[in-house]
N, C-alpha and C positions, 0 to 999 in steps of 0.2 A: 519599587521593585529593584533588585540588584541588577548589575550589568549582565547582559547576555553572555553566555559562553558560546563562542563561534566555532563550529566545526563545519564550515561551509561546503567543503568539497573533498572528494577523494584526491589522492596524490596525483593521479593521472586519469584522464577520461578520453575515450575515443569512440566514435560511432562511424560506421561506413562499411561499404562492401569490402570484403577480404581483410577487415581489420584484425581478425584473429590470427592471420598469418604472421603478424608481427610479434606474437607472444615470445618466441625464443629470444629475439633481440631485446625486448623489454625486460625479460627476466635476467638476461646477461647484464644489462645496465644496472640492475638492482643487486647484482652479485648473488643471485639465487641459483643454487645447484640442486638441492633436493626438494622435490615438490610432491604434494599429495593432492589428488583430485577428489572432490566431493560432488556428487551429482545425483539427480533423479535418473532412473533408468531411461525413461522416455526423453528426458532433457539431453542426456548423453547422446542418444541416437540422433536427436535433432541437431545438436551442435557438431557432432563428429565430422560430417562432410566439409565443414568450414574450418576445421582445425588443421594445423600443419601436420603432415604425416609423421615427422620425427617426434612430435609431442605425443601423438596418439600411440605410436609404437612404444614410447617410454612409459606411459602411464596406464595403458588399457588393462593390463593384468592385475592392477592393484587399486582400482577405483573403489572408494567407499560410496556405495549406493544408499540413498536415503528414501525411506517411504514413511507414511504416517504423518505425525504432527511434529512440530518443533518443540522438543522437550529439553529441559536441563540435563537430564540423564544422557541423552544422545550427544549433546554438545560436550559434556564433560568427558565422556568415554572417548570421543574423537580427539579431544585436546590431549588426553593421556597418550594416545597413539602417536600424535605428532611429536610429543616429547621423546617418547621411546625411540622413534626412528630419526631423530635429529633433523626434522623437516625445516626448511628455510621459508617456504611459502606454501600456502594452501590455495588451490584454485576451486572456486565454487561455480557450478554450472547448473542453472535451473531457474525455478521460480522462488517465491518468498521462503518456502521451507528450506530448500537447499542453501540459499544465500544466507538466511538468518542463522542456520546451524554453522555454516562456514565462518561467519563473522564472530559468533560466540566462541567457537573452538579456537580460532586464530587469536582472539583477544586473550583467552585464558592461557594459551600456549606461548603467547608473545611472539608470534611469527607474522610475516607479511601475508596479506590477503589479496587475491585477484578474483573479481566477480564477473561472471559472464551470464547476464540474464537471457533466458530463452523465451520469456514472456514479458509483457509490460503490464503486469497486474497491480504492482505497487512500486514505491520508490525504494524497495529493499536493497537494490544494488548500490544506492547512493548513500543512504543515511546510516550513521554509526549506532544503530540499535537493533535489537532482536526482539520479536514478539514471541512469548512462550505460552504454550498450552499444556494441559494435562494429556494423558494418553487417550482420553476419550474425546479430545478436541475442544474442551472448554477452556476459554482464556484464563490465564493465571496472572501474568505480569509482563512488563517490559524491562529490558536491561539496556542501559546506555553505556557505550564503550568510550574509553579515554582517547582513542585514536580513530581517525577515519580510515576507510579502505584504501589500500595501496594503489590498486588499479581497477578501473571499470571499463570493460570493453564490450561494445554492443554491435553485433552483426544484425542489421535490420531485417535481412531476408529470413532469419530464423523466426523472428517475431511475426513476420508477414505470413508464415506458414503454420503458426501455432493456432490452436482452437480459438475461435472468435470470442468465446465467453471470457477469456483471460483479459483481452484488451478492454472489453466492456466493463469488467470489474476494475481495471486500472483507471478507467475514466471515472467511475464512481468514487474510488478511494481518493483520487487526486482532486476531484471537484470539492471534496470535503476540506481540502487544505485551505481554500479561501474562506469558507463559512466558519470553520473552527478557529482559524487565526483571527478572523474579524471579531469573533466573540471574546477570544482571549485578550486581544489588545484593548478592547473596550473595557474589560475587567481589570487588567493589570495597570493600565495607564489612563485612568479616568480624567485626571486633572493635571497631567504633565506631558511634556514633549516626548514623543516616542524616540528612543535611542536610534542612532543611525543603523546598526545591524538589524534592528527590528523593522526599520523602514525597508531594508533590502528584502527581508522576509515577507513583508506586506506586499511589496511590489512583485515578488516571485509568486505569491499566492494569487495576485490579480492576473498574472500571466497564465497560471494554471487554468483559472476560470475562463479567461477570454479565449485561449487556444482551444480548450475543450468544447466550448459552446460554438465556436466557429468551425472547427475541423473535426469534431468527434464523429459525426455521421460519415464523413468522407473517409476517415481513417478506418472505421468499421467496414465500410464498403471495400476498401483496399485489402483488408485481411480476408474478407469473404471471397475476394478474387485472387488471393495469394499474390498480391502485387506490392512492391515497395513504391510508394508515392510520396511527394513532398508533404501532403497532409498527414500521412502516417508517420513520417519522420518527425514532424512538428509535435504530434500527439505523444509519440514515444518519449521525446525529450521533455515535453511538459510533465509527463508522468515521472520520469526518472530524474532529470536535472532539477527543474524548478520545483517539482514536488519535494525533492530532497532538500533543496535550498531553503524552503519555508521553515523547516525545523532546524536546519543547519545554521542559519543566521538568527532565527528568532528564538532559539532554545525553547523554553517552556511557553513563551508567547507565540510560538509557531508550531506547537505540537498538536495535541488532541483535546477535544472538548466534548460536547454532547453527542455528536454523531458517532464517535467511537465508543462512547459509553453504551449507547443503544446497540451498537454492534455486539459489544461484550454481553449485554443482556440477552440478545437474541441467541447467543450460543447455548443458552439454557434450554432452548426448544429443539427437540429432535427434528421437527419440521424444517428447521433452518440449516441443518447439518450439511445438506448437499449444495448450499449456496456458497459462493466464493466470498472471501473477506470483503472485497470492494463492493460486491452487490449488496451485502448487508449494511455496509457503511453508507451506501447511497440512500437506502431507506432511512438510515440514521440522520442524514442531512435534513430530510423532510421533518422528522421528529424534532430535531433541534430547532428548525425554523418555526414550527408550530409552538414549541415551548417558549421561543423568543417573541411570539406573536407577530411574526413577519409573514403574514399570510400572502401578501402580494408577491413576494419573492418565491414562496412555496408554489404558488399557482403558476408562476412563470416557468419554473423548472419542470413542471409536469409535461409540457410539450417536448422538452428534450429527453426526459425519461421515456416518453412514448417512442420517440425516434430511436433511442439507444436500446430499448427493451430492458430497462432496469426496473426493479420492483419499486412501486410507488405506494404500496399499502401492505399491511400485514396479511391481508387476504392473498396477495400475490406470492407471499412467502409460504402460504399454506397454513397460516395461523388465524383462527377464528377470534375476532375481537371480543365476541361474547363469551369466550372461554376464560372466565375471570380468574380461575386458578392459574392457568398458564401465563396470562398477561401479567398477573401480579408477580409471578416468579421472575419473569423477564425484567419487570420494572425494579424489583428488589435487587437483582444482580446489577442492573444499570446504575443504581444509586448507592452502591456500597461505598463506605467512607473513602476508600482509596481511588474511586473512579474520577475521571477527568471532568465529568459534568459539573463537579463542584467548583472547578476553576472559573466557571462562568459567573457573571455578576448578577445572579438571580438566585432566589431561595429555591432549593430543590426539595420537593416532597413527592411521595408516591402519588398523591392525588393530583398534583400539578402536571406530572409527567403522564399520568393516565389520561388526563384531559387533553393533553397535546396529541397523544396517539389517537384518541377519538377524533380529534380535529383533522388529522392526516387522512383517516378513513373517509370522513365526511367530504373533504375537499377532493379526494380522489374520485369518489362517486359522482360528485357534481361535474368534475372535469369530463369524465367519460360519458355521462348523460348528455352533456352539451356537445361533445364530439360526435356522438351517434346522431344527435339531432341535426347537426350541420350536414352530416353525410346523407340524411334522408330528406333534407329540405329541398 
């Protein structure tokens, strides 16, 4: 495999109480004069109390509010606006949709980007790529950008007060970093020494897994109580920093494999539309492990999924495994020729993936039967 392209980190990253108060100084250091804010409406309201008054006064009348899905049309339209108004930097405030649109628009307009995540549901604030969907919410493609984000600023109190399901989804999406990177490295470097940047990626993926398994429940408890705790900080940084470093240093060996392909397949089902990206990816991890015949690891994760309340079966997503037409459509979308499941060192067929999904359902049923048995014994 060719040498990895390393885009390991944003130009500047900060996390901590009142970090957003530093924005005017940071923008001045970058010689930024004209700014444009892109935000979700709720995200703006969540972030506004933590932003410097001078900035709020400057931008509030001209914010571009985002709703719906991340589409090329939205990003292109905003990029044109940035050009027309000679914007120096765009500030994205929100979750994955607002941040992905911000990155895409900034890259096309060739301006600086400042990202302020208001939830920790993905590593979108860190990684130089955007995930695109069609107007109905079905996945279409990823776009990788030539440059990393200029600034990433995280006020943990905003995330502590966000709905808990977003952190839960972030745990699912970030846990996949380990299992997908593990499969990709096995596939790309079967008989050769792994390059140093990929080793950094591999180590980052291990940090993701270890921090989440150790601190995930405590972090969710902190958000439930709307408190900033050391465990929450560690989980936020596992999701944003080390989650982003997996792909940033590993390039294609640190990106996506079977779990994300299964996520993309699940977007075919209307039943899955109300689930967050990371929740569906979490199910995808189990599907990938079953596909790899790693049943012991699959069973180990079920305890954590139960604690975190992540979906561990199609049934929990509202999909009947006996609905063969729907399951077939999910599988066919998951194994499209361009899908990342084909990067794995295994032959992928509709039959083999269907068998894996059946195995996930079977293991899930066994786990909960045993759990109920323990409670009643």
